[in-house]
NUKOL-115539 format. One record per residue (C-alpha): residue number from 1; residue in three letters; x negated, y negated, z. Coordinates in Angstrom, 1 decimal. Each point is the difference from the previous one (the first is absolute). Layout:
   pos   code       px       py       pz
   NUM    ALA        X        Y        Z
...
***
This chain:
   pos   code       px       py       pz
     1    MET    -27.1     16.5     -8.5
     2    ALA      1.7     -3.3      1.8
     3    ILE     -0.5     -2.1      1.8
     4    ILE      3.4     -2.0      2.3
     5    ALA     -1.9     -3.2      0.4
     6    GLU      2.6     -1.6      2.1
     7    GLU      1.1      0.3      3.7
     8    GLN      3.6      1.8     -1.0
     9    LYS      3.2     -0.8      2.5
    10    ALA      2.4      0.8     -2.6
    11    ALA      1.3      4.1     -0.2
    12    LEU      3.1      1.6     -2.1
    13    LYS      1.6      2.8      2.4
    14    GLU      0.3      2.4     -1.7
    15    TRP      1.2      4.1      0.1
    16    ALA     -3.5      2.0      0.8
    17    VAL      1.2      2.5     -2.6
    18    ALA      0.4     -2.5     -2.8
    19    VAL     -3.8     -1.7      0.9
    20    GLU     -1.0      4.1     -0.7
    21    ALA      1.2     -0.4     -3.3
    22    LEU     -1.2     -3.3     -0.9
    23    LEU     -3.6      1.0      1.6
    24    GLU     -0.1      3.1     -2.1
    25    GLY      0.9     -2.1     -3.4
    26    SER      3.2      1.9     -0.3
    27    GLN      2.0     -3.7     -0.1
    28    ILE     -1.1     -3.5     -0.4
    29    LEU      3.1     -1.3      1.3
    30    ILE      2.3     -1.2      2.3
    31    MET      3.7     -0.5      0.1
    32    ARG      1.7     -2.3      2.4
    33    LYS      2.8     -2.3      1.1
    34    GLY     -0.7     -1.0      3.4
    35    GLY      0.6      1.3      3.3
    36    ILE      2.9     -0.4      2.3
    37    ILE     -1.3     -3.0      2.0
    38    GLU     -2.2     -2.0     -2.6
    39    GLU     -0.1     -3.8      1.0
    40    THR      1.1     -0.7     -3.8
    41    ARG      2.4      3.1      0.0
    42    HIS     -1.6      1.1     -3.2
    43    PHE     -3.6      1.1     -1.4
    44    GLU     -2.6     -2.3     -0.5
    45    LEU     -3.8      0.8     -1.2
    46    VAL     -1.2     -2.6      2.6
    47    THR     -3.5      1.1     -1.3
    48    ASP     -1.9      1.9     -2.4
    49    SER     -2.4      1.8      1.7
    50    PHE      1.0      1.7      3.4
    51    TYR     -0.6      3.1      2.3
    52    PHE      2.3      2.8     -0.3
    53    TYR      1.3      0.9      3.9
    54    PRO      1.2      3.6     -0.3
    55    THR      3.7      0.7      1.4
    56    TYR      1.1      3.4      1.1
    57    GLU      3.7      0.2      2.0
    58    HIS      2.5     -1.0     -3.1
    59    GLN     -2.2      1.7     -2.7
    60    LYS      2.7      2.2     -1.4
    61    LYS     -1.1      4.0     -1.9
    62    ARG      3.4      0.0     -1.9
    63    LEU     -0.9     -3.3     -1.2
    64    LEU     -3.5      1.5     -1.6
    65    LYS     -0.1      2.1     -3.1
    66    GLU     -0.2      3.3      0.9
    67    GLU     -3.6      0.1     -0.7
    68    TYR     -1.2     -2.0      2.1
    69    GLN      2.7      0.5      3.0
    70    ASP     -2.9      1.9      1.9
    71    ARG     -2.7     -2.6     -0.6
    72    LEU      2.5     -1.8      2.6
    73    ASP     -0.7      2.9      2.4
    74    ARG     -3.5     -0.9     -0.1
    75    THR      0.3     -3.3      0.8
    76    LEU      1.5      0.9      3.2
    77    VAL     -2.4      2.7      0.9
    78    GLY     -1.0     -1.6      3.6
    79    TRP      1.9     -3.2      0.3
    80    THR      2.9     -0.7      2.8
    81    PRO      1.6     -3.1      0.7
    82    GLU     -1.5     -0.7      2.9
    83    ASP     -3.5     -0.4     -2.2
    84    LYS     -1.7     -3.6      0.8
    85    SER     -2.0     -0.4     -2.8
    86    VAL      0.5      0.4     -4.2
    87    THR     -2.7      1.2     -2.7
    88    ILE     -0.4     -2.4     -2.8
    89    ARG     -1.2      1.7     -3.0
    90    ALA      1.2     -1.9     -2.7
    91    TYR     -0.6     -4.0     -1.3
    92    ALA      1.7     -1.1     -2.9
    93    GLU      0.0     -3.1     -3.0
    94    ALA      3.7     -0.1     -1.6
    95    VAL     -0.7     -1.0     -3.6
    96    GLU      4.0     -0.4     -0.8
    97    ASP      3.2     -0.2      1.3
    98    ILE      2.5      1.5     -2.0
    99    GLU      3.9     -0.7      0.6
   100    VAL      1.9      2.8     -0.8
   101    PHE      4.5     -0.7      0.0
   102    SER      1.1      3.2     -1.8
   103    GLN      0.1      4.0      0.9
   104    GLU     -1.1      0.1     -3.8
   105    GLU     -3.2     -1.8      0.9
   106    LEU     -0.4      1.9      2.9
   107    ASN      0.5      3.9     -1.7
   108    ARG     -3.2     -0.6     -2.6
   109    LEU     -2.0     -0.6      2.9
   110    ARG      1.3      3.6      1.9
   111    GLU     -3.9      2.2     -1.4
   112    LEU     -1.7     -3.2      1.4
   113    HIS      0.3     -0.2      3.8
   114    ILE      0.5      3.2      2.5
   115    TRP      3.8     -0.9      0.8
   116    THR      3.4      1.3     -0.7
   117    ASP      2.4     -2.1     -2.0
   118    GLU      1.8      0.0      3.4
   119    PHE     -2.4     -2.0      1.4
   120    SER     -0.4     -2.4     -2.6
   121    SER      3.6     -0.3     -0.6
   122    GLU      0.5     -1.1      3.6
   123    ARG     -2.8     -2.0     -0.1
   124    LEU      2.0     -2.2     -3.4
   125    HIS      3.3     -0.2      1.5
   126    TRP     -0.3     -1.4      3.0
   127    LYS      0.4     -3.3      0.1
   128    LYS      1.2     -0.1     -3.3
   129    THR     -0.6     -3.3     -0.9
   130    GLN     -3.9      0.3      0.4
   131    PRO     -1.8      1.6     -2.0
   132    LEU     -2.6      3.1      0.6
   133    HIS     -3.3     -0.9     -0.4
   134    VAL     -2.2      2.1     -1.8
   135    ILE     -4.3     -1.0      1.0
   136    LEU     -2.7      1.3     -2.2
   137    LEU     -3.0      0.6      2.9
   138    ARG     -3.4      0.5     -0.3
   139    VAL     -0.6      2.3      2.9
   140    TYR     -3.6      0.5      2.0
   141    LYS     -0.9      2.9      2.7
   142    LEU     -1.7     -1.9      2.8
   143    VAL     -3.8      1.6      0.2
   144    GLU      0.5      0.2      3.3
   145    PRO      3.4      0.2      1.7
   146    ILE      1.1     -2.8      2.9
   147    GLU      2.3      0.2      2.9
   148    ALA      2.7     -2.1      0.4
   149    ASP      1.9     -0.8      3.5
   150    ILE      3.6      0.7     -0.5
   151    ARG      1.4     -3.0      1.7
   152    GLU      3.7     -1.1      1.0
   153    GLU      0.4     -2.4     -2.7
   154    TYR     -1.1      2.7     -3.0
   155    ILE      3.0      2.1      1.1
   156    GLY      3.4     -0.3     -1.9
   157    CYS      1.0      0.3     -3.7
   158    LYS     -1.9     -3.2     -1.4
   159    SER     -2.3     -0.1     -3.0
   160    TRP     -2.8     -1.5      1.0
   161    LEU     -2.3     -0.5      3.2
   162    GLU     -3.0     -2.8      0.7
   163    LEU     -2.4      2.3      1.9
   164    GLN     -0.6     -1.4      3.4
   165    SER     -3.1      1.1     -0.4
   166    PRO     -1.3     -0.4     -3.1
   167    LEU     -2.1      2.2     -1.7
   168    PRO     -3.5     -1.0     -1.0
   169    ALA     -1.3     -1.4     -2.8
   170    GLY     -3.1      2.0     -1.8
   171    VAL      2.4      3.1      0.2
   172    GLN     -1.1      2.7     -2.9
   173    ALA      2.3      2.0     -2.3
   174    GLU      0.2      1.6     -3.5
   175    PRO      2.6     -0.8     -2.8
   176    VAL      2.1      2.9      0.0
   177    LEU      0.4      0.0     -3.6
   178    SER     -2.8     -0.6     -2.8
   179    ASP      0.8     -4.0     -1.5
   180    GLU      0.9      2.0     -3.6
   181    GLU      2.2      2.4      2.1
   182    PHE      2.0     -2.2      2.3
   183    GLU      0.3     -2.7     -3.3
   184    ARG      1.8      3.3     -1.9
   185    ARG      2.0      0.8      3.0
   186    CYS      1.4     -3.7      0.1
   187    MET      1.4      0.2     -3.8
   188    GLU      1.3      3.2      0.8
   189    VAL      1.9     -1.7      2.2
   190    LYS      1.3     -2.8     -1.9
   191    GLU      0.5      1.1     -3.1
   192    ALA      2.4      2.8      1.8
   193    LEU      1.6     -3.6      1.0
   194    GLY     -0.5     -1.8     -3.0
   195    ARG     -1.9     -2.1      1.1
   196    VAL     -2.4     -0.3     -2.2
***
């Protein structure tokens, strides 16, 4: 059991289906280039620890491997665009931010995430002069999920949110993977990318 010691304002927006995959331990990484309206025009890891703020409206089934497509449907059960809150269930600590520049490198990660080659290629080739960030994450599942209001300033294509109602200190969370398994999976990613 882990205790999130500090009040936390930072949240990273991510497809709900990807958050579920992280919570299940199906993957330990995310890929980011930055939202369309990022202030810096590219992705930056602004903090090493954050909550995941799940998003629903821009998820695309065709960008998920076939065996994960039904999971997207499950994330939409009970969700409507008129919802006033989201359920936050995941907390993460970024342990490494690896910059990737080629499709060849991405192809070597193919078996280590839920997305299709089309998804990773689209991410890589958008804003071609900038690297794709492959971020390795130690993910924790909250013992008690937290409801967070959906506010106007949270809407739009941006990566980071500063929660207007910070999530309190003392939240209990359980690591999704054991220390040993997490280290093994990190090494698997780094070996695939030749970064050992």
